SEMI-171509 format. One record per residue (C-alpha): x negated, z, y negated; residue number from 1; residue in three letters. Coordinates in Angstrom, 2 decimals. Example, Ala and Ser with C-alpha at 12.3 -4.5 7.8 and 13.67 -1.06 7.14 Angstrom:
[[-12.30 7.80 4.50] 1 Ala] [[-13.67 7.14 1.06] 2 Ser] 
! end
This chain:
[[-0.02 0.04 -0.32] 1 Met] [[-2.74 0.58 -2.57] 2 Asn] [[-4.17 -2.54 -1.71] 3 Lys] [[-1.29 -4.77 -2.84] 4 Ile] [[-0.38 -2.03 -5.84] 5 Asn] [[0.83 -4.76 -8.86] 6 Val] [[3.61 -3.69 -10.34] 7 Phe] [[4.15 -1.99 -12.68] 8 Pro] [[0.43 -1.78 -13.23] 9 Val] [[-2.33 -2.81 -10.72] 10 Pro] [[-3.86 0.64 -10.43] 11 Asp] [[-4.30 0.78 -6.45] 12 Gly] [[-2.71 4.28 -6.02] 13 Asp] [[0.94 3.44 -4.83] 14 Thr] [[-0.04 4.58 -1.07] 15 Gly] [[-1.85 7.60 -2.36] 16 Thr] [[0.99 8.79 -4.65] 17 Asn] [[3.68 8.26 -2.34] 18 Met] [[1.77 9.93 0.93] 19 Ala] [[1.11 12.97 -1.52] 20 Phe] [[4.38 13.24 -2.41] 21 Thr] [[5.28 13.10 1.21] 22 Leu] [[3.03 15.75 2.21] 23 Thr] [[4.33 17.81 -0.53] 24 Ser] [[7.54 18.00 0.95] 25 Ile] [[5.71 18.60 4.67] 26 Leu] [[3.52 21.74 2.99] 27 Asp] [[7.00 23.06 1.21] 28 Gly] [[9.05 22.67 4.25] 29 Thr] [[7.10 23.38 7.09] 30 Val] [[7.91 27.24 7.22] 31 Asn] [[11.05 27.13 5.48] 32 His] [[13.75 25.08 8.25] 33 Val] [[17.12 25.49 7.73] 34 His] [[19.84 25.29 10.25] 35 Ser] [[21.98 23.35 8.29] 36 Arg] [[21.53 20.18 7.04] 37 Val] [[22.42 20.64 2.79] 38 Asp] [[19.90 23.81 2.89] 39 Asp] [[17.05 21.81 4.57] 40 Met] [[17.76 18.78 2.60] 41 Leu] [[17.63 21.39 -0.59] 42 Glu] [[14.34 22.90 0.03] 43 Lys] [[12.96 19.01 1.01] 44 Val] [[14.55 17.98 -2.56] 45 Ala] [[12.87 21.10 -4.36] 46 Asp] [[9.46 20.19 -2.32] 47 Ser] [[9.19 16.23 -3.51] 48 Ala] [[9.74 17.18 -6.93] 49 Ile] [[7.24 19.69 -7.31] 50 Asp] [[4.71 17.37 -5.71] 51 Gly] [[5.82 14.02 -6.88] 52 Ala] [[2.80 11.71 -7.76] 53 Arg] [[3.19 8.50 -9.51] 54 Gly] [[5.72 5.98 -10.18] 55 Asn] [[6.76 5.54 -6.53] 56 Ser] [[6.41 9.22 -6.13] 57 Gly] [[9.06 10.27 -8.77] 58 Ala] [[11.36 8.04 -7.58] 59 Ile] [[11.07 8.84 -4.19] 60 Leu] [[11.57 12.63 -5.03] 61 Ala] [[14.46 11.77 -7.37] 62 Gln] [[15.84 9.89 -4.38] 63 Phe] [[15.57 13.08 -2.18] 64 Phe] [[17.22 15.22 -5.27] 65 Gln] [[20.11 12.62 -5.20] 66 Gly] [[20.07 12.89 -1.05] 67 Phe] [[20.36 16.31 -1.19] 68 Ala] [[23.26 16.43 -3.70] 69 Asp] [[25.17 13.64 -1.99] 70 Gly] [[24.85 16.39 1.18] 71 Ser] [[26.62 19.45 -0.33] 72 Asn] [[28.54 21.52 1.69] 73 Asn] [[27.21 19.61 4.63] 74 Val] [[26.35 21.60 7.61] 75 Asp] [[25.37 18.41 9.94] 76 Lys] [[25.60 14.81 8.92] 77 His] [[27.62 12.33 10.37] 78 Thr] [[26.84 8.61 10.02] 79 Pro] [[29.65 8.52 7.33] 80 His] [[28.28 11.34 5.54] 81 Thr] [[24.89 10.24 5.90] 82 Phe] [[25.78 6.84 4.87] 83 Ser] [[27.24 8.71 1.58] 84 Val] [[24.37 11.05 0.71] 85 Ala] [[22.13 7.74 1.40] 86 Met] [[23.98 6.13 -1.58] 87 Lys] [[23.66 9.21 -3.76] 88 Ala] [[20.11 9.03 -3.24] 89 Gly] [[19.25 5.50 -4.05] 90 Ala] [[21.67 6.00 -6.92] 91 Asp] [[19.89 8.70 -8.29] 92 Tyr] [[16.77 6.83 -8.26] 93 Ala] [[17.87 4.07 -10.21] 94 Arg] [[19.20 6.27 -13.05] 95 Glu] [[15.70 8.10 -13.03] 96 Ala] [[14.11 5.20 -14.64] 97 Leu] [[14.39 4.31 -18.33] 98 Ala] [[14.31 0.62 -17.47] 99 Glu] [[15.13 -0.23 -13.79] 100 Pro] [[13.39 -2.82 -12.28] 101 Ile] [[14.89 -5.45 -9.63] 102 Glu] [[12.20 -6.42 -6.83] 103 Gly] [[10.86 -2.84 -6.64] 104 Thr] [[11.69 0.36 -4.17] 105 Ile] [[14.88 0.43 -5.91] 106 Leu] [[16.42 -2.62 -4.82] 107 Thr] [[15.69 -2.04 -1.35] 108 Val] [[17.00 1.54 -1.67] 109 Leu] [[20.29 0.10 -2.75] 110 Thr] [[20.24 -2.39 -0.29] 111 Asp] [[19.79 -0.09 2.48] 112 Phe] [[22.67 2.33 1.31] 113 Ala] [[24.86 -0.43 0.83] 114 Asn] [[24.04 -1.91 4.33] 115 Ser] [[24.80 1.66 5.73] 116 Leu] [[28.46 1.88 4.00] 117 Asn] [[29.55 -1.99 5.10] 118 Glu] [[28.29 -0.84 8.42] 119 Leu] [[30.63 2.56 8.37] 120 Ile] [[33.77 0.50 6.71] 121 Lys] [[33.21 -1.98 10.22] 122 Asn] [[33.61 0.88 12.15] 123 Gly] [[30.04 2.01 13.28] 124 Ala] [[29.54 5.50 14.98] 125 Thr] [[26.11 5.63 16.35] 126 Asp] [[23.24 6.88 14.26] 127 Phe] [[20.50 4.79 16.08] 128 Leu] [[22.54 1.57 15.86] 129 Phe] [[23.16 2.35 11.79] 130 Leu] [[19.58 3.36 11.63] 131 Leu] [[18.55 0.06 13.46] 132 Glu] [[20.89 -2.54 11.61] 133 Glu] [[20.39 -0.86 8.18] 134 Gly] [[16.56 -0.93 8.67] 135 Leu] [[16.77 -4.56 8.90] 136 Lys] [[18.49 -4.95 5.75] 137 Ser] [[15.70 -3.12 4.56] 138 Ala] [[13.27 -5.23 5.90] 139 Glu] [[14.98 -8.35 4.83] 140 Glu] [[15.32 -6.65 1.29] 141 Ser] [[11.50 -5.67 0.90] 142 Leu] [[10.46 -9.65 2.10] 143 Gln] [[12.59 -10.46 -1.39] 144 Asn] [[11.06 -8.86 -3.74] 145 Thr] [[8.61 -11.27 -4.70] 146 Pro] [[11.77 -13.58 -5.45] 147 Asn] [[12.73 -10.85 -7.63] 148 Leu] [[9.86 -10.11 -9.52] 149 Leu] [[7.29 -12.63 -10.33] 150 Pro] [[4.23 -10.63 -10.71] 151 Val] [[4.56 -9.92 -6.73] 152 Leu] [[5.00 -13.66 -6.12] 153 Lys] [[1.98 -14.57 -8.39] 154 Lys] [[-0.02 -12.01 -6.63] 155 Ala] [[1.47 -12.99 -2.96] 156 Gly] [[2.58 -9.80 -1.87] 157 Val] [[5.42 -7.61 -1.79] 158 Val] [[6.35 -4.49 -3.97] 159 Asp] [[4.00 -1.52 -2.77] 160 Ser] [[6.38 1.27 -3.22] 161 Gly] [[9.35 -0.62 -1.03] 162 Ala] [[6.92 -1.45 1.50] 163 Gln] [[6.34 2.55 1.75] 164 Gly] [[9.96 3.09 2.02] 165 Phe] [[10.44 0.67 4.74] 166 Val] [[7.37 2.15 6.36] 167 Asp] [[8.99 5.45 6.12] 168 Leu] [[12.53 4.32 7.62] 169 Leu] [[10.46 2.80 10.42] 170 Asn] [[8.75 5.98 11.13] 171 Gly] [[12.34 8.13 10.97] 172 Ile] [[13.77 5.45 13.36] 173 Tyr] [[11.00 5.23 16.10] 174 Ser] [[10.84 8.81 16.05] 175 Phe] [[14.58 8.74 16.90] 176 Ile] [[14.71 6.64 19.32] 177 Lys] [[11.61 7.42 21.13] 178 Thr] [[10.31 10.64 19.52] 179 Gly] [[10.61 14.29 21.15] 180 Ser] [[10.69 17.66 18.49] 181 Ile] [[9.33 19.85 21.05] 182 Arg] [[5.93 17.63 21.44] 183 Asp] [[5.75 16.88 17.65] 184 Leu] [[2.20 16.51 16.57] 185 Lys] [[0.60 16.07 13.33] 186 Val] [[-2.22 13.18 13.68] 187 Lys] [[-3.97 11.94 10.88] 188 Ile] [[-4.63 8.31 10.86] 189 Phe] [[-7.23 6.36 9.12] 190 Lys] [[-6.32 3.37 6.25] 191 Pro] [[-5.44 0.19 7.97] 192 Ser] [[-8.60 -2.08 7.17] 193 Glu] [[-6.47 -4.50 4.96] 194 Thr] [[-7.51 -7.45 2.76] 195 Asn] [[-7.74 -7.01 -0.80] 196 Gln] [[-4.95 -8.63 -2.45] 197 Ser] [[-5.01 -12.12 -4.21] 198 Glu] [[-4.77 -11.01 -7.72] 199 His] [[-6.50 -10.71 -10.67] 200 Glu] [[-5.45 -8.54 -13.48] 201 Val] [[-7.41 -7.51 -16.46] 202 Leu] [[-7.66 -4.34 -17.69] 203 Thr] [[-7.14 -4.98 -21.43] 204 Asp] [[-3.67 -6.29 -20.56] 205 Glu] [[-2.29 -2.48 -20.31] 206 Leu] [[-0.32 -1.71 -23.48] 207 Lys] [[-0.47 2.39 -22.17] 208 Phe] [[-3.73 3.98 -20.46] 209 Phe] [[-2.55 7.36 -18.96] 210 Phe] [[-0.19 7.79 -15.90] 211 Cys] [[0.89 11.15 -17.14] 212 Thr] [[3.01 13.52 -15.24] 213 Glu] [[4.49 17.26 -15.48] 214 Cys] [[6.87 19.55 -14.03] 215 Leu] [[9.44 21.22 -16.37] 216 Ile] [[11.22 24.57 -14.95] 217 Lys] [[14.23 25.78 -17.32] 218 Gly] [[17.86 26.63 -17.78] 219 Glu] [[20.21 23.82 -18.59] 220 Glu] [[17.66 21.14 -19.31] 221 Ile] [[19.39 18.38 -21.26] 222 Asn] [[17.57 15.21 -19.46] 223 Arg] [[19.37 12.58 -21.23] 224 Lys] [[18.11 14.31 -25.00] 225 Arg] [[14.79 14.52 -22.77] 226 Leu] [[14.66 10.69 -22.08] 227 Arg] [[15.78 9.95 -25.61] 228 Glu] [[12.68 11.99 -27.15] 229 Lys] [[10.12 10.33 -24.34] 230 Leu] [[10.94 6.69 -24.04] 231 Met] [[9.38 5.56 -27.42] 232 Asn] [[6.09 7.53 -26.49] 233 Leu] [[5.33 4.80 -23.47] 234 Gly] [[7.02 3.01 -21.02] 235 Asp] [[7.87 3.09 -16.82] 236 Ser] [[9.65 6.64 -17.20] 237 Leu] [[10.73 8.06 -14.74] 238 Val] [[12.86 11.63 -15.29] 239 Leu] [[13.82 12.82 -11.82] 240 Ala] [[15.19 16.53 -10.97] 241 Gly] [[17.90 18.72 -11.73] 242 Ser] [[19.38 20.78 -14.75] 243 Lys] [[16.54 23.36 -13.66] 244 Ser] [[14.27 21.25 -12.62] 245 Arg] [[12.73 18.42 -13.90] 246 Ala] [[9.84 15.78 -12.87] 247 Lys] [[8.30 13.38 -15.67] 248 Ile] [[6.64 10.29 -15.10] 249 His] [[5.37 8.07 -17.86] 250 Ile] [[2.73 5.61 -18.77] 251 His] [[1.48 6.33 -22.29] 252 Thr] [[-1.40 6.61 -24.80] 253 Asn] [[-0.82 10.12 -25.96] 254 Asn] [[-0.26 13.04 -22.50] 255 Pro] [[-0.73 15.72 -25.07] 256 Ala] [[2.57 14.62 -27.30] 257 Asp] [[4.25 14.11 -23.67] 258 Ile] [[3.99 17.61 -22.96] 259 Phe] [[4.30 18.79 -26.37] 260 Lys] [[7.91 17.58 -26.03] 261 Ile] [[8.13 19.04 -22.46] 262 Cys] [[7.54 22.48 -23.67] 263 Arg] [[10.95 22.30 -25.65] 264 Glu] [[12.71 22.21 -22.20] 265 Tyr] [[11.34 25.17 -20.47] 266 Gly] [[7.77 26.04 -18.89] 267 Ile] [[5.88 22.98 -17.97] 268 Val] [[3.54 22.82 -15.17] 269 Ser] [[1.66 20.31 -12.42] 270 Asp] [[0.45 18.59 -15.49] 271 Gln] [[-1.48 15.74 -14.58] 272 Lys] [[-2.92 12.48 -16.01] 273 Thr] [[-4.72 9.23 -14.73] 274 Asp] [[-6.76 6.88 -16.83] 275 Asp] [[-5.37 3.53 -15.39] 276 Met] [[-8.07 1.67 -16.91] 277 Arg] [[-10.47 3.43 -14.50] 278 Gln] [[-8.12 2.81 -11.84] 279 Gln] [[-7.80 -0.56 -12.24] 280 Gln] [[-11.84 -1.18 -12.31] 281 Ile] [[-11.80 0.34 -8.96] 282 Ser] [[-8.80 -1.10 -7.44] 283 Ala] [[-9.88 -5.18 -8.35] 284 Ser] [[-13.03 -5.00 -6.70] 285 Gly] [[-14.68 -6.08 -10.00] 286 His] [[-17.42 -3.28 -9.28] 287 Leu] [[-20.48 -3.86 -6.79] 288 Ser] [[-20.76 -0.40 -5.77] 289 Gln] [[-19.87 0.94 -2.44] 290 Asn] [[-20.11 4.63 -3.60] 291 Ile] [[-17.74 6.64 -6.00] 292 Ala] [[-19.00 9.63 -7.97] 293 Ile] [[-16.07 12.10 -8.66] 294 Val] [[-16.80 15.61 -10.70] 295 Thr] [[-14.98 17.93 -12.42] 296 Asp] [[-14.41 18.53 -16.09] 297 Ser] [[-16.87 21.73 -16.10] 298 Gly] [[-19.43 18.39 -16.43] 299 Ala] [[-19.61 17.66 -20.48] 300 Asp] [[-19.73 14.16 -20.55] 301 Leu] [[-20.94 11.71 -23.26] 302 Pro] [[-19.46 8.69 -24.46] 303 Pro] [[-22.29 6.46 -22.75] 304 Glu] [[-20.95 7.57 -19.32] 305 Ala] [[-18.04 5.73 -19.81] 306 Asp] [[-20.00 2.43 -17.80] 307 Glu] [[-20.71 4.26 -14.70] 308 Leu] [[-16.85 4.81 -13.45] 309 Asn] [[-17.42 8.38 -13.25] 310 Ile] [[-14.13 9.91 -11.44] 311 His] [[-13.20 13.60 -13.29] 312 Val] [[-10.93 16.03 -12.24] 313 Val] [[-9.94 18.15 -14.80] 314 Pro] [[-10.12 21.79 -15.15] 315 Val] [[-7.34 23.75 -16.28] 316 Arg] [[-6.56 26.97 -18.64] 317 Tyr] [[-3.45 28.55 -20.34] 318 His] [[-3.02 30.48 -23.45] 319 Phe] [[-0.44 33.03 -22.18] 320 Gly] [[2.16 30.83 -20.36] 321 Asn] [[1.22 27.78 -21.93] 322 Val] [[-0.78 25.38 -19.76] 323 Gly] [[-3.38 22.50 -20.66] 324 Tyr] [[-5.48 19.89 -18.99] 325 Ile] [[-9.55 20.29 -20.11] 326 Asp] [[-9.61 17.69 -22.48] 327 Lys] [[-6.31 15.90 -21.72] 328 Val] [[-3.10 18.42 -23.05] 329 Ser] [[-5.56 19.13 -25.76] 330 Gln] [[-9.00 17.25 -27.48] 331 Thr] [[-11.55 19.73 -27.27] 332 Pro] [[-11.29 20.29 -31.27] 333 Ser] [[-7.90 21.41 -30.56] 334 Glu] [[-8.75 23.31 -27.88] 335 Phe] [[-11.39 25.59 -30.12] 336 Tyr] [[-8.90 25.63 -33.00] 337 Lys] [[-6.62 27.39 -31.22] 338 Glu] [[-9.30 29.70 -29.55] 339 Leu] [[-9.66 30.74 -33.14] 340 Lys] [[-6.14 31.35 -33.59] 341 Thr] [[-4.56 32.09 -30.79] 342 Asn] [[-4.25 36.10 -30.39] 343 Pro] [[-4.09 35.00 -26.31] 344 Glu] [[-7.60 34.95 -25.16] 345 His] [[-7.18 31.94 -22.64] 346 Pro] [[-8.08 31.95 -18.52] 347 Lys] [[-9.98 28.89 -16.83] 348 Thr] [[-8.19 27.94 -13.52] 349 Ser] [[-10.09 25.55 -11.16] 350 Gln] [[-8.48 22.45 -9.90] 351 Pro] [[-5.95 22.92 -6.87] 352 Thr] [[-7.30 21.17 -3.71] 353 Pro] [[-4.09 19.05 -3.73] 354 Gly] [[-5.64 17.56 -7.19] 355 Asp] [[-9.24 16.72 -5.01] 356 Phe] [[-7.32 15.62 -2.32] 357 Arg] [[-5.02 12.95 -4.22] 358 Arg] [[-8.42 11.72 -5.71] 359 Gln] [[-10.23 11.43 -2.56] 360 Tyr] [[-7.49 9.65 -0.99] 361 Gln] [[-7.50 7.03 -3.80] 362 Phe] [[-11.23 6.62 -3.64] 363 Leu] [[-11.17 6.09 0.25] 364 Ser] [[-9.21 2.80 0.28] 365 Thr] [[-11.69 1.74 -2.14] 366 His] [[-15.09 2.92 -1.25] 367 Tyr] [[-16.76 3.60 1.27] 368 Lys] [[-17.98 6.95 0.62] 369 Ser] [[-17.90 9.81 -2.33] 370 Val] [[-20.10 11.71 -3.70] 371 Val] [[-18.58 14.71 -5.63] 372 Ser] [[-20.53 17.03 -7.98] 373 Ile] [[-19.32 19.94 -8.95] 374 His] [[-19.59 22.96 -11.33] 375 Leu] [[-21.84 26.30 -9.58] 376 Ser] [[-19.42 28.20 -6.87] 377 Lys] [[-20.67 30.88 -8.13] 378 Lys] [[-19.30 30.75 -11.28] 379 Leu] [[-16.00 28.99 -10.41] 380 Ser] [[-13.87 28.15 -6.99] 381 Gly] [[-13.71 24.55 -8.03] 382 Thr] [[-16.20 23.62 -5.26] 383 Phe] [[-14.00 25.50 -2.96] 384 Gln] [[-10.61 23.89 -3.72] 385 Ser] [[-12.92 20.55 -3.25] 386 Ala] [[-13.88 21.70 0.19] 387 Asn] [[-10.50 22.36 1.38] 388 Ile] [[-9.59 18.53 0.23] 389 Ala] [[-12.12 17.06 2.34] 390 Thr] [[-11.18 18.54 5.03] 391 Lys] [[-7.68 17.09 4.93] 392 Arg] [[-8.57 13.75 3.94] 393 Val] [[-11.72 13.21 6.46] 394 Pro] [[-11.39 9.61 6.16] 395 Glu] [[-12.81 9.52 2.41] 396 Ser] [[-16.47 10.34 3.84] 397 Ser] [[-16.97 12.87 0.95] 398 Thr] [[-20.19 14.49 0.66] 399 Thr] [[-20.01 17.78 -1.86] 400 Leu] [[-22.59 18.95 -4.17] 401 Ile] [[-22.93 22.55 -5.66] 402 Asp] [[-24.84 21.62 -9.20] 403 Ser] [[-25.75 25.37 -9.59] 404 Met] [[-25.00 24.59 -13.05] 405 Thr] [[-22.48 23.60 -15.64] 406 Val] [[-21.64 21.97 -19.21] 407 Ser] [[-24.05 19.70 -20.51] 408 Ala] [[-26.68 20.07 -17.61] 409 Ala] [[-24.04 19.46 -14.96] 410 Gln] [[-23.25 16.48 -16.93] 411 Gly] [[-26.66 15.04 -16.54] 412 Leu] [[-26.78 15.44 -13.16] 413 Ile] [[-23.40 13.69 -13.02] 414 Val] [[-24.50 11.10 -14.93] 415 Met] [[-27.82 10.62 -12.91] 416 Tyr] [[-25.88 10.38 -9.63] 417 Ala] [[-23.55 7.61 -11.47] 418 Gly] [[-26.70 5.60 -12.37] 419 Glu] [[-27.99 5.89 -8.31] 420 Leu] [[-24.58 4.54 -7.42] 421 Ala] [[-24.00 1.63 -9.74] 422 Lys] [[-27.95 0.47 -8.81] 423 Asn] [[-26.52 0.14 -5.36] 424 Gly] [[-28.52 3.10 -3.53] 425 Ile] [[-27.40 4.13 -0.49] 426 Ala] [[-25.21 7.22 0.05] 427 His] [[-27.87 9.46 1.99] 428 Asp] [[-30.70 8.52 -0.80] 429 Lys] [[-28.45 9.37 -3.88] 430 Ile] [[-27.52 12.74 -1.83] 431 Ile] [[-31.20 13.35 -1.84] 432 Gln] [[-31.92 12.44 -5.09] 433 Lys] [[-29.42 14.64 -6.47] 434 Ile] [[-30.66 17.77 -4.63] 435 Asn] [[-34.09 16.93 -5.88] 436 Asp] [[-32.95 16.71 -9.82] 437 Ile] [[-31.00 19.57 -9.80] 438 Ile] [[-33.97 22.23 -9.51] 439 Pro] [[-34.97 19.78 -12.56] 440 Lys] [[-31.86 20.03 -14.48] 441 Thr] [[-31.43 23.84 -17.23] 442 Thr] [[-28.66 24.62 -19.22] 443 Ile] [[-29.39 26.63 -22.40] 444 Tyr] [[-26.50 28.07 -24.17] 445 Val] [[-26.73 29.50 -27.71] 446 Ala] [[-23.97 32.01 -28.75] 447 Ile] [[-22.94 31.48 -32.52] 448 Tyr] [[-20.21 34.33 -32.39] 449 Asp] [[-19.87 37.20 -29.70] 450 Leu] [[-16.25 37.93 -29.99] 451 Ile] [[-15.60 35.14 -27.78] 452 Tyr] [[-17.68 36.38 -24.75] 453 Pro] [[-16.47 39.97 -25.10] 454 Val] [[-12.77 38.56 -25.71] 455 Arg] [[-13.24 36.80 -21.87] 456 Gly] [[-14.93 39.80 -20.62] 457 Gly] [[-18.27 38.58 -19.76] 458 Arg] [[-20.00 40.72 -22.74] 459 Leu] [[-19.47 44.47 -23.04] 460 Lys] [[-18.10 45.26 -27.08] 461 Lys] [[-21.19 47.98 -27.23] 462 Ser] [[-23.86 45.05 -26.78] 463 Val] [[-21.85 42.87 -29.42] 464 Lys] [[-22.22 45.87 -31.82] 465 Met] [[-26.29 46.29 -31.16] 466 Ile] [[-26.70 42.38 -31.70] 467 Ala] [[-24.96 41.90 -34.72] 468 Asp] [[-26.63 45.23 -36.01] 469 Ile] [[-30.18 43.46 -35.14] 470 Leu] [[-28.92 40.07 -36.05] 471 Arg] [[-29.71 38.25 -33.08] 472 Ile] [[-28.04 35.82 -30.63] 473 Arg] [[-28.50 35.32 -27.06] 474 Pro] [[-29.63 32.36 -25.08] 475 Val] [[-28.23 31.67 -21.88] 476 Leu] [[-28.98 29.61 -18.67] 477 Thr] [[-27.85 29.34 -15.24] 478 Ala] [[-30.28 30.81 -12.76] 479 Lys] [[-29.66 30.41 -8.93] 480 Asp] [[-26.11 29.30 -9.96] 481 Gly] [[-25.20 32.54 -12.39] 482 Leu] [[-25.23 32.86 -15.80] 483 Ile] [[-28.44 34.83 -16.85] 484 Asp] [[-30.04 35.28 -20.33] 485 Lys] [[-32.79 33.26 -21.17] 486 Ala] [[-34.12 34.79 -24.56] 487 Gly] [[-32.91 35.39 -27.98] 488 Val] [[-32.87 34.14 -31.22] 489 Leu] [[-33.98 36.20 -34.11] 490 Leu] [[-31.46 35.81 -37.03] 491 Gly] [[-28.25 34.42 -37.68] 492 Thr] [[-29.02 31.57 -40.20] 493 Lys] [[-30.48 28.24 -39.25] 494 Asn] [[-28.92 29.04 -35.49] 495 Leu] [[-29.97 25.40 -35.08] 496 Glu] [[-33.61 24.91 -36.34] 497 Arg] [[-34.31 28.35 -34.09] 498 Lys] [[-32.62 26.73 -31.07] 499 Phe] [[-34.40 23.85 -31.08] 500 Ala] [[-37.93 25.90 -31.67] 501 Met] [[-36.92 27.65 -28.57] 502 Phe] [[-36.08 24.74 -26.62] 503 Ile] [[-39.54 22.80 -27.40] 504 Arg] [[-41.41 25.92 -26.29] 505 Lys] [[-39.31 25.64 -22.48] 506 Lys] [[-40.88 21.67 -22.05] 507 Leu] [[-44.19 21.02 -20.43] 508 Asp] [[-45.65 18.63 -22.63] 509 Lys] [[-47.10 16.86 -19.08] 510 Asn] [[-43.51 15.63 -18.27] 511 Lys] [[-40.90 13.42 -20.05] 512 Glu] [[-36.96 14.59 -20.02] 513 Tyr] [[-33.78 13.22 -21.41] 514 Arg] [[-31.35 15.96 -22.57] 515 Val] [[-27.84 16.52 -23.93] 516 Gln] [[-26.54 18.45 -26.76] 517 Ile] [[-22.96 20.04 -26.26] 518 Gly] [[-21.38 21.43 -29.07] 519 His] [[-18.02 23.91 -29.41] 520 Cys] [[-16.41 22.08 -32.53] 521 Asn] [[-19.94 22.02 -34.32] 522 Asn] [[-20.43 18.67 -35.03] 523 Phe] [[-22.93 19.22 -37.97] 524 Asp] [[-24.92 21.68 -35.28] 525 Gly] [[-25.63 19.67 -33.07] 526 Ala] [[-26.66 16.88 -35.16] 527 Asn] [[-29.46 18.85 -36.95] 528 Leu] [[-30.24 20.03 -33.63] 529 Leu] [[-30.78 16.55 -32.48] 530 Lys] [[-32.79 15.83 -35.71] 531 Met] [[-34.90 19.07 -34.90] 532 Ser] [[-35.52 17.28 -31.21] 533 Leu] [[-35.93 13.88 -31.74] 534 Val] [[-39.75 13.85 -33.10] 535 Asp] [[-40.61 15.51 -29.75] 536 Phe] [[-42.24 12.39 -27.93] 537 Ala] [[-41.36 13.60 -24.28] 538 Asn] [[-37.96 13.49 -25.22] 539 Ile] [[-36.67 10.08 -24.09] 540 Lys] [[-32.90 10.02 -24.20] 541 Gln] [[-30.54 12.50 -26.43] 542 Ile] [[-27.06 12.65 -25.91] 543 Phe] [[-24.75 14.04 -27.90] 544 Val] [[-20.96 15.72 -26.42] 545 Val] [[-18.36 18.30 -27.07] 546 Glu] [[-17.88 21.14 -24.61] 547 Met] [[-14.93 21.75 -22.69] 548 Gly] [[-13.12 24.49 -21.84] 549 Cys] [[-15.23 25.80 -18.77] 550 Ala] [[-18.10 26.97 -20.88] 551 Leu] [[-16.60 27.14 -24.26] 552 Gly] [[-14.12 29.54 -23.27] 553 Val] [[-16.67 32.34 -23.29] 554 His] [[-19.28 30.52 -25.49] 555 Ala] [[-16.80 30.22 -28.27] 556 Gly] [[-16.50 27.96 -31.55] 557 Pro] [[-19.97 27.03 -33.16] 558 Gly] [[-22.01 27.61 -29.82] 559 Ser] [[-24.55 24.84 -28.64] 560 Leu] [[-25.69 24.14 -25.64] 561 Ser] [[-28.65 22.25 -24.29] 562 Leu] [[-28.51 19.96 -21.21] 563 Gly] [[-32.24 19.44 -20.49] 564 Val] [[-33.16 17.01 -17.58] 565 Gln] [[-37.29 16.04 -15.94] 566 Glu] [[-37.17 12.63 -15.66] 567 Ile] [[-37.92 11.24 -12.37] 568 Pro] [[-41.35 9.53 -11.79] 569 Ile] [[-40.00 7.25 -9.47] 570 Asp] 
! end
């Protein structure tokens, strides 16, 4: 399905999104089996809404919501009640879209439901016969999708979401015909080796760049009003759910604006945004490399890293009960402004295993292997989340690496890995070279205002008082994967110049380096630090980047970091 995904955008993730949505249903219901079909389908619908991913996943979730509502007060389905509920599911899925398009999963859903109702009218009373004939109609509808949607005909493929639904029906029919609940076992199959579809879609054809999703939990959610507010902010809008739970999917250029509007209707969670430009590059086969590089947003990457096609799974944080995605829901500068004014000190949380699993599943269909590099596992549970995910996606051939550091230094390690992959270096050789470069990459952080590490519980108030009296500022580093003290800067004025002098003393004149300056909403300070280092002949490259929340939540506004990496001789 990933290979034939060309609509609404050719980002190559339909199969991943549908699988993730269905897996969420499995995870959410495995220990909640009900004897009544309406109770069971209510749990299925809730799990689908909570775990829906992508356009196809959101549509599928709304279908299950309709199927559940259409099964209200049904203890056990008969062929007649089943066909009625199926029609409700198809109608709900269609109503979820602001602009329903024929030739998609919607068409197949509708044709399947209509065929069931027609069979019931003609006297069908057997479930197996009903499904067998309904499945024939669904498959005919699937094969007709290219005739309804020109982009499919041009690419020579059927609609990928519709294909996924027909595959689901085939599985259900096969199990009812030959399966046994007692003998049911879970088996993970590797994706079939299918050829890349012969389509060519350029990223500059995209009008909206970010596939954005979230879940709203509230009371009496006015979905009509919410849809009206969101419609002008993007396209491919799907609004699925009920009055108490709504799943939003939209393609937009302003994810933060979407999340802000959604917060007006309840508590927002499960925020997600994917860069469809990057997905298109991976899916279209434009890259010659066979290895994907993944990291978390604890790695601060400069604009120059964009050409390396690095896939970033974001860290999350929240001020009170308002959650954000690092560098997505807010820009770093917006984060530091709120850090200054919000009385609630933010808490960070690692990406969930599901965040990584979805990324690995997508990449496994477009790359031979994955190298996933993460911030120190002694500082965060991010590495553990990634590790759990790899066990659920064995087909991704993923190697995990603990960077033993964070922020600007982690960014340098990830960039190095991206350069190796771009140059066609073999997987095992990349792993070796990364492990070699990690001990040669160091982070230094100059704290501007000690109130923030105090608020975050990383520094005692008494230590801050002493430091303020003595007018000193600590310089921190990562040692053996933990934050440790590297030294102090005397005086609080001219912090950038003093930090540069501190760094110069750490550099070996017989080695060459590249460095990355990170700043916490302190552009001027970063530029001053850069100017204080450019004349050092052994520094061959200097990057400047805004620090994200992973380290910034403890460093605070005004602070500076410097990642230093020895340039390998080979």
